[in-house]
RODO-2510 file (C-alpha; in nm, 4 decimals, decimal comma):
residues 257
     n   res          X          Y          Z
     1     m     0,0000     0,0000     0,0000
     2     k     0,1441     0,3354    -0,1067
     3     e     0,2138     0,6108     0,1416
     4     k    -0,0086     0,9171     0,1127
     5     l     0,1279     1,2360    -0,0410
     6     t    -0,0538     1,5686    -0,0634
     7     i     0,0358     1,8269    -0,3275
     8     v    -0,1102     2,1738    -0,2734
     9     k    -0,0972     2,4369    -0,5452
    10     v    -0,1479     2,7942    -0,4270
    11     g    -0,2383     3,0643    -0,6766
    12     g    -0,0883     3,4079    -0,7193
    13     a    -0,3937     3,5896    -0,5804
    14     v    -0,3575     3,3995    -0,2518
    15     v     0,0170     3,4658    -0,2419
    16     e    -0,0702     3,8378    -0,2564
    17     d    -0,3319     3,8193     0,0228
    18     e    -0,1569     3,7983     0,3606
    19     a    -0,4583     3,6708     0,5562
    20     q    -0,5335     3,3901     0,3079
    21     l    -0,1656     3,3011     0,2694
    22     s    -0,1040     3,2823     0,6454
    23     q    -0,4013     3,0495     0,6889
    24     l    -0,2980     2,8336     0,3941
    25     l     0,0586     2,7927     0,5207
    26     k    -0,0731     2,7059     0,8667
    27     d    -0,3109     2,4462     0,7208
    28     f    -0,0423     2,3121     0,4860
    29     s     0,2012     2,2734     0,7750
    30     a    -0,0653     2,0771     0,9662
    31     i    -0,1153     1,8225     0,6854
    32     e     0,0110     1,4884     0,8068
    33     g     0,2640     1,2904     0,6092
    34     r     0,4503     1,3707     0,2898
    35     k     0,3672     1,6890     0,1020
    36     v     0,4674     1,9283    -0,1751
    37     l     0,3757     2,2946    -0,2231
    38     v     0,3481     2,4413    -0,5738
    39     h     0,3024     2,8157    -0,6084
    40     g     0,2090     3,0745    -0,8661
    41     g     0,2894     3,4419    -0,8403
    42     g     0,1436     3,5993    -1,1506
    43     r    -0,0048     3,8992    -0,9741
    44     k     0,3246     3,9772    -0,8029
    45     a     0,5049     3,9410    -1,1373
    46     t     0,2562     4,1791    -1,2996
    47     k     0,3152     4,4376    -1,0245
    48     v     0,6928     4,4135    -1,0474
    49     a     0,6807     4,4275    -1,4281
    50     e     0,4597     4,7357    -1,4136
    51     s     0,7036     4,9086    -1,1774
    52     l     0,9758     4,8411    -1,4350
    53     g     0,7639     4,9709    -1,7245
    54     i     0,7078     4,6238    -1,8708
    55     e     0,3584     4,5485    -2,0031
    56     s     0,1888     4,2190    -1,9154
    57     k     0,0022     4,0399    -2,1955
    58     m    -0,2256     3,7381    -2,1457
    59     v    -0,3942     3,4965    -2,3888
    60     n    -0,6505     3,2440    -2,2568
    61     g    -0,5268     3,2873    -1,9007
    62     r    -0,1612     3,2334    -1,9929
    63     r     0,1146     3,4922    -1,9850
    64     i     0,3081     3,5893    -2,2967
    65     t     0,6735     3,5943    -2,1904
    66     d     0,9228     3,8015    -2,3890
    67     a     1,2864     3,8391    -2,2786
    68     d     1,2110     4,1241    -2,0364
    69     m     0,9176     3,9415    -1,8811
    70     l     1,1269     3,6248    -1,8495
    71     s     1,3726     3,8192    -1,6326
    72     v     1,0851     3,9418    -1,4162
    73     v     0,9201     3,6019    -1,3657
    74     t     1,2541     3,4348    -1,2961
    75     m     1,3251     3,6890    -1,0215
    76     v     0,9736     3,6892    -0,8788
    77     y     0,8842     3,3201    -0,9012
    78     g     1,2244     3,1637    -0,8400
    79     g     1,3383     3,4239    -0,5880
    80     l     1,0976     3,6568    -0,4127
    81     v     0,7879     3,4368    -0,3859
    82     n     0,9627     3,0996    -0,3562
    83     k     1,2125     3,1950    -0,0872
    84     n     0,9565     3,3826     0,1217
    85     l     0,7369     3,0716     0,1234
    86     v     1,0336     2,8501     0,2135
    87     a     1,1327     3,0796     0,5015
    88     r     0,7779     3,0886     0,6378
    89     l     0,7452     2,7099     0,6210
    90     q     1,0749     2,6730     0,8066
    91     a     0,9250     2,8933     1,0790
    92     d     0,6352     2,6446     1,0975
    93     g     0,8726     2,3526     1,1417
    94     i     0,8545     2,2310     0,7817
    95     n     1,1954     2,1531     0,6309
    96     a     1,1213     2,3088     0,2918
    97     l     1,3416     2,3313    -0,0170
    98     g     1,2624     2,5745    -0,2989
    99     l     1,2973     2,4352    -0,6507
   100     t     1,2544     2,5496    -1,0075
   101     g     1,2359     2,2869    -1,2789
   102     a     1,6038     2,3518    -1,3543
   103     d     1,7135     2,2493    -1,0037
   104     i     1,8285     1,8856    -1,0022
   105     d     1,6780     1,8664    -1,3543
   106     v     1,3400     1,8043    -1,1956
   107     i     1,1150     1,9391    -1,4756
   108     r     1,2321     1,9753    -1,8331
   109     s     1,0288     2,1420    -2,1064
   110     h     1,0444     2,2788    -2,4589
   111     k     0,9624     2,6272    -2,5823
   112     r     0,6007     2,6418    -2,6917
   113     p     0,5748     2,6685    -3,0719
   114     v     0,3793     2,9481    -3,2378
   115     k     0,0192     2,8348    -3,2848
   116     d    -0,2792     3,0126    -3,4415
   117     g    -0,0668     3,3230    -3,4755
   118     v     0,0092     3,3395    -3,1011
   119     d     0,3754     3,3464    -2,9946
   120     f     0,3935     3,2944    -2,6182
   121     g     0,7675     3,3629    -2,6179
   122     f     0,9717     3,1960    -2,3458
   123     v     0,6931     2,9702    -2,2228
   124     g     0,7614     2,6026    -2,1604
   125     d     0,5440     2,2987    -2,2268
   126     v     0,6573     2,0126    -2,0038
   127     d     0,8332     1,7096    -2,1499
   128     t     0,9449     1,5246    -1,8354
   129     a     0,9138     1,5509    -1,4596
   130     n     1,1541     1,3491    -1,2453
   131     g     0,9387     1,1804    -0,9838
   132     q     1,2196     0,9532    -0,8711
   133     m     1,4433     1,2486    -0,7828
   134     l     1,1583     1,4285    -0,6049
   135     s     1,0696     1,1138    -0,4119
   136     k     1,4310     1,0873    -0,2874
   137     l     1,4053     1,4368    -0,1410
   138     i     1,0641     1,3637     0,0075
   139     e     1,1892     1,0406     0,1672
   140     e     1,4611     1,2478     0,3391
   141     g     1,1889     1,4488     0,5118
   142     i     1,2208     1,7468     0,2756
   143     t     0,9116     1,9331     0,1528
   144     p     0,9678     2,0625    -0,2029
   145     v     0,8316     2,4095    -0,2801
   146     m     0,7977     2,4243    -0,6574
   147     a     0,8182     2,7502    -0,8547
   148     p     0,6484     2,7788    -1,1982
   149     l     0,9743     2,7779    -1,3943
   150     t     1,1251     2,4953    -1,5992
   151     h     1,4266     2,4557    -1,8281
   152     d     1,4933     2,3154    -2,1733
   153     g     1,8231     2,1384    -2,1076
   154     q     1,9969     2,3907    -2,3348
   155     g     2,0569     2,6508    -2,0651
   156     n     1,7276     2,8351    -2,0946
   157     i     1,4724     2,9020    -1,8216
   158     l     1,1099     2,8879    -1,9390
   159     n     0,7984     3,0317    -1,7755
   160     t     0,5534     2,7462    -1,7144
   161     n     0,1951     2,7556    -1,5910
   162     a     0,1848     2,6771    -1,2171
   163     d    -0,1181     2,4499    -1,2567
   164     t     0,0822     2,2524    -1,5119
   165     i     0,3734     2,2271    -1,2667
   166     a     0,1323     2,0929    -1,0026
   167     s    -0,0258     1,8434    -1,2423
   168     e     0,3064     1,7193    -1,3836
   169     t     0,4542     1,6876    -1,0344
   170     a     0,1509     1,4875    -0,9214
   171     k     0,1694     1,2617    -1,2279
   172     a     0,5428     1,2029    -1,1750
   173     l     0,4910     1,1100    -0,8095
   174     a     0,1821     0,8901    -0,8667
   175     p     0,3923     0,5729    -0,9195
   176     f     0,5528     0,6253    -0,5769
   177     y     0,2655     0,7558    -0,3623
   178     d    -0,1101     0,7691    -0,3171
   179     v    -0,1341     1,1283    -0,4424
   180     t    -0,3977     1,3886    -0,3610
   181     l    -0,3643     1,7067    -0,5651
   182     i    -0,5348     2,0193    -0,4319
   183     f    -0,5619     2,3346    -0,6438
   184     s    -0,6264     2,6121    -0,3923
   185     f    -0,7266     2,9624    -0,4926
   186     e    -0,9526     3,2532    -0,3922
   187     k    -1,2881     3,0833    -0,4735
   188     k    -1,4731     2,7936    -0,3054
   189     g    -1,4370     2,5795    -0,6166
   190     v    -1,5354     2,5911    -0,9831
   191     l    -1,8421     2,8155    -1,0018
   192     l    -2,1509     2,7690    -1,2170
   193     n    -2,2093     3,1446    -1,1875
   194     p    -1,8952     3,3591    -1,1430
   195     d    -2,1024     3,6209    -0,9593
   196     d    -2,2278     3,3690    -0,7024
   197     d    -1,9525     3,2415    -0,4732
   198     d    -2,1792     2,9629    -0,3467
   199     s    -2,2601     2,8159    -0,6904
   200     v    -1,9861     2,5529    -0,6576
   201     i    -1,9989     2,2672    -0,9082
   202     p    -1,9456     1,9586    -0,6847
   203     t    -1,7911     1,7284    -0,9485
   204     i    -1,6550     1,7689    -1,3013
   205     t    -1,5785     1,4884    -1,5464
   206     r    -1,4131     1,5204    -1,8876
   207     m    -1,7574     1,5292    -2,0533
   208     d    -1,8815     1,7927    -1,8087
   209     f    -1,5767     2,0059    -1,8840
   210     i    -1,6362     1,9943    -2,2595
   211     k    -1,9970     2,1080    -2,2102
   212     y    -1,9122     2,3835    -1,9594
   213     k    -1,6394     2,5070    -2,1928
   214     e    -1,8756     2,5156    -2,4939
   215     d    -2,1387     2,6999    -2,2878
   216     g    -1,8846     2,9582    -2,1712
   217     i    -1,9368     2,8662    -1,8038
   218     i    -1,5681     2,7755    -1,7702
   219     s    -1,3257     3,0161    -1,9364
   220     g    -1,0026     3,2139    -1,8930
   221     g    -0,7531     3,0919    -1,6341
   222     m    -0,9876     2,8166    -1,5160
   223     l    -0,9458     2,6337    -1,8494
   224     p    -0,5799     2,5306    -1,7996
   225     k    -0,6505     2,4545    -1,4323
   226     i    -0,9204     2,1981    -1,5156
   227     e    -0,7278     2,0634    -1,8159
   228     n    -0,4343     1,9956    -1,5829
   229     a    -0,6614     1,8457    -1,3164
   230     l    -0,8189     1,6038    -1,5653
   231     a    -0,4763     1,5095    -1,7041
   232     a    -0,3612     1,4244    -1,3513
   233     i    -0,6608     1,1958    -1,2870
   234     e    -0,6150     1,0263    -1,6246
   235     a    -0,2480     0,9624    -1,5387
   236     g    -0,3185     0,7849    -1,2104
   237     v    -0,3380     1,0608    -0,9489
   238     c    -0,5899     0,9377    -0,6899
   239     r    -0,7765     1,2592    -0,6040
   240     v    -0,7892     1,6119    -0,7456
   241     i    -0,9793     1,8897    -0,5698
   242     i    -1,0218     2,2570    -0,6639
   243     t    -1,1066     2,4574    -0,3535
   244     l    -1,0700     2,7698    -0,1419
   245     a    -0,7205     2,8388    -0,0099
   246     t    -0,8547     2,8342     0,3455
   247     a    -1,0249     2,4950     0,2945
   248     i    -0,7460     2,2572     0,1910
   249     d    -0,8673     1,9822     0,4235
   250     g    -1,0130     1,8100     0,1166
   251     h    -1,3763     1,8182     0,2326
   252     h    -1,4909     2,1142     0,0230
   253     g    -1,4720     2,2418    -0,3326
   254     t    -1,4974     2,0786    -0,6749
   255     i    -1,3820     1,7183    -0,7176
   256     i    -1,2360     1,6335    -1,0596
   257     q    -1,3212     1,2813    -1,1760
***
């Protein structure tokens, strides 16, 4: 019987909200057993970019990353956000280690090709995630804190969607553990009506997702989140939940099936 492992992905909006972040880190620290934290930081990156006179451009919830923006996200994701989270977890007694995909070659990707006239720039689509290497760290009592950056093996850092990092990490660790993946953000779950915070959709299957997408109920940044959640389930991850950052106990939110 596999040991349980919990992977929690925290979004950039929560990282920016001190009250939500403090509660999430407290709850994360209280999770029993093995665990991994994956973080975004898009809102912080947008703020830092703006202060430097660099415009942020998004397409379908994903950031276009030119050379200037790559410098910003590398600093913000790999440095500012990641190391602050690591330091705060250490204060809670969690022996955390911050990682980008380049560190110990844990997640390798390729530069996304131009498609339908959209050039995302230095954005990576994941090729491999090294679950064996991550599991070695985890078995040593280390809690990885994963930043949304990967590398191409040719010396280049690539900006990579944090939900994708969470999904690929979960898929890579599924052969070694009984994995629960929790996408935590500022809403109670996936909403049927974006203006009604209580209209949580309790479960979503692949067929449900296709219908909700066609009807425009699910759009924007929620699209890659659910795509990654479904991919994780289809690759052997035991449970995937999308829920409020202050409710990562696994008893609330939207369950992906």
